N, C-alpha and C positions, 0 to 999 in steps of 0.2 A: 345691594339692597338699599332702598331709600330710607331715610330717617323717619319720614312721615308721609303717608298717602291720604289725601282727602278724597273720599269716595262718595259720590252723589248718586243715589238710586233714583232712576227715572222711569216713569211709564206715561207716555203721551203728555209730557209736561213741557213742551217746547216753549210755551209762553213764560213759564216759571224759569226755565234755563236762560231765556233771553233777558229776563229781569234780574236774576240773582247770580248767575255764573260770573259776570264781570267783577263783582265784589270779591268773590272767592279767588279769582285769578289775581286781582290787584293786591290783595292783602295776604297771600299765601306764598310769599317768596321762599324758595328753597324746597317747597313741598311738591310732590308729584300729584297731579290732579286727574281724577278719573270720573267719567260718567258711566255708571253701570246701568245698562238699559234693559228693562224687562220686556223686550220684544214689542216695543212701541209700534203703533200703527199710524202715528202722525210722522212728521218729518224731523223728529228730535235728533236722530243720529246725523242726518244730513246737515242740519243746522249747526250742530256743534263742530262737525268736521270742517265745514266751510268757514265758519266765523271764529272758531277758537282752536286752531290747529295744534296748539301746545297741550290741549286736553286729550287724554287717552280714552278710548272707548272700549268697554268690555260688553259684549253682547250676550245676554242670556237667551235661552231657548223658548221662554214663555213668560207670561206675567205670573210669577210665583210669589207675589207679595213681598213684604219687607223681609221676612225671615229667610226663606229659601233664596230670594233675590240676592241678598247680601252673601249668604253662604256660597252660592254658586260663583258670584263675581270675585270674592276675596280669595278663591283658589288660584286666581290668575294674577294676583297683586302681591308683590314682595316688598314689604316695608316693616320697619321695627314697630311703628305705631300706625294703627288704622284710625282715621277720623271719619266717622260715618255721619254724613250731613244731609239733612232733608233738602230737597230741591227748592223749598220755599224759605230758605234761611239766608239772611243778609249778614255777612261777617263784618268785623271791624278791624281796624289797623292793629297789628301785633297780636291778633287773637290766638296765634299758635305758640308764640314764645313762652308765655307763662305755663302752658300745658306741657310743653317739652321740658322745661326746667323742673317741673314737679316730677315727671317721670324719671328724669336723670338723677334727681336728688333723693327720691323716695322709692327704693326698689320694690317695696311691698305693695305700693299703689299700682293697681292693675287697670283701673277704669276711672275716667275723669269726666265731669260735666262742667261746662262753662255757665256763666249767668245767662239765662234765656229770657229776653224781654219781648214784648209784643210789638211786632212791626207796625201794626195799625194804630197803636197807642203807646209810644215808645217810653213813656214814663212809668209804665206798668209792667209787671212780670207777665209772662205768657203761660197759658194754662198747662201746656205739655212740658213740664219740667221745672219752670220758675228757677228757684235757687237750690234745687236738689230734692230728691225723693226719699220718702219713708213709707212705712206700711204699718197697719194696725194688726191686732191678733187675728182678725178674720179676713185678712188679705185685701183690705181697702187701701189703695195708695193715696197719698197726699204729699204736698210739697211745702217747703219753706217758701212762703209767698203765695200759695194757692191751696185752699181746702175746699173741695167740692166746687160750688159755683162762685165762691169768693176769691177774687184775685186782688192781691195787694199792689199798691203803688211802691215803686222802688225808691226808698228814701235812704238807701245805704244801710238799712237794718240787717242785711244779710251779706255784708262785705267781708266776712271772715271765712277763711278756708276751713272746711270741716269734713268729717266723714259722713257718708250717706249710706242708705240701704240700697237705693237704686239711682241710676243716672238716666236721663231722658234719651230715648232713641232719636229725638230730633237733632241732637248734636252730641255724639257719643264717641269718646276716645277710649281705645283699648289697646293693650299690647298684643301684637300679633301672636306671640307664643301662648298667651293666656287664652285668646280667642280660640285657637286650634286645640289647646289642651282641654277646653270645656266642650268642644264639639260644635262651637258656634251657636246660632240661635236655633230654637226648637221649630222645625219647619212646619209642624202640624198647626202651629199658632196662626200661620199666614201673616197676620198683622195684629198689633195691639197686645201689650203685656209681655211680649217676647223679651224686651230689654230688662224688665223686672225679673223675669225668670232667669235670664243669663246672669244678672247681678247676684241673685240669690244663690245660684250655683257657684259663682265666684267666691262669695262670702263663705259658703260651706267648705270651700277648699282653702280658706285662710287668706284670701286676697282682700285688699282694701279698695273701696270705692270712694272717690273724693269730689268735692265741689271746689272749683277755683274761680272766684269772682273777678280775678284780674283779666280773664278772657270773657268777652261779651259778644253775644250774637242776638239778632232780631229774627223772630219766627212769625210767619203769617198764621200757621195753624189751621187745620181742617181743609187744606188746599186739595188733598186727595180724597178724603172721606169726611164730610161735614159732621160736626158734633151731634146734630139732631138726626142723623141717619140711623135707622133701626139696625142696619148691618153692623155699624160700629157698636151698638148696644149688645148685639149678639156676640160679637167677637170678644168684647171686654168681659162680659159675664162668663162666657164659656172658658176663656183662657185663664181667667182668674182662678176658677175652680180647679182646672187642670194643673195650674202652677202650685196650688196648695197641696194637691195630692203628691206631686213630685218632691216638694221641698220642706213640708212641715215636719217638725220633730214627731217621732212615732207616738210619744205620749200626748194624748188628747187629739190625735189626728182626726178621728171620725166625729168627735164632738164638735170641733171647730168647723168642719165641713158641713155638718148638719145645721149648725146655728147660722152659718153663712148662707145656706140655701133658704132658711127661714127669712133672713133679712132680704134676700133676693126676691122672695115672694111678696114681702111688704112693698118693695120697690115696684114690683109689677102691679100691685093693687093701686099704688100711688099714680103710676102712669095711666091706669085705667080711669081713675077719677078725673084725670086731666084731659081725657079724651085722646091720649096717645096710644091707641090700640096697637099700632105697629111695634112699639117698644115692649108692650106687655107680651105680645106674641114672640118677640125676639128673645125675651128672658125664658119663656117656656121652651123655645127651640134650643136655647143654650143649655138648659138643664137636661133635655133629652139627649143632646149630643154628648154632654158630660157623662151620662149614664153609659152610653155606648162606648166611650173611650176610657172610662175610669180604670178598668182592669189593665189595659195597655199601659196606662200612666203609673199605676202602682209598680209595675215592673221596671220603670225608669228611676225609681228611688235609689239613692246611694245609701251606704251604710251609716253615714254620719250627717246629721243636720244640726246647725247651730240652734241652741235652745232658746236664747233670748233674741229672737229675730225682730220683734216689734217694739215700737217706741211708746205706744199707748194701747190700751186694751180695745177701745172702740172709738174710732174717730167719728163714727155715725152718731153715737150717744153724745159725744162732746159737741158736735156741730148742730145736730137737729134738736136735741133735748136740752143740753146745757147752754146752747146758743154761743158757743165759742167759735168764732169764725176766722180769727187771725192766728197764724202760727205762733207769733210771739207770746200770745196769751197762754199757750200750753208749753212754751219753751222750758220753763223752770221745772216742769214735771218730767221732762225727758232727760234721762240720765246717761244715755249712751251716745250723745253727740259729743265728739271730741274736737276741740278747737286746735 
């Protein structure tokens, strides 16, 4: 069994593999490197086989998205640690060493995220993860270094190792035994929010999620599905509601979901006033899909959920009403971040 396997999920991403795979190979000494291909119709597999013969290929039977794509591929990979890395990630020298050291020295730590910076503007954090993820009472995710549309410049303000609520799927390290113990990603999600759901389930089982700033990567972001795509809006809104049904404490479950759906409705009206009709329709579609799936997801609930899962009651209120746009400005009010 390998110590660590770097697994890059790919679908028709030959140009991304050509650009970013060399850095992974160069700086991942001692790791097994895999491309998990979601039945690409371009020449991705042929390109990797010809140009990077040291990289192993796992072929999936279809384009099953992020969740099932990884679940299928990881059945065929044997390593103590899985490093799940987007195909649009540029890694840096020694990016694996601090992650492995943390896993070796902290047995309760099950999931780790590195510092994720913007490939296109390398002095800034990147939207999908930044310096680690948290969640508010109503299921809205935010990050150290990124709250909604505000992304911070990296001035070393988040160079401390700390516990997180969720780690970004863009670059996601997890112990193999924990991944399989939790049943992997929820395949119904297809893509978006599945890493938050997995982290929440891990936390419910007593595992620890951490941010390690000594490991640094650069992420393009939106290379597969652009931020402004209504399909992305649909998946984010639907999956967030499904995740709440699965993982919220029983007390207040229905109130939180009802209030969250009211906030979703306000977001839909806001999109409407901006002329973004596709996004308003995506939210409506997400809610109808949620109604259809909610009973199924109620059955997925476990007997125990952590009670204090959130760091702030409403990041929406703090950001849009109180105009608090930087994580450091709410840092002192967050009690469950442990250095």
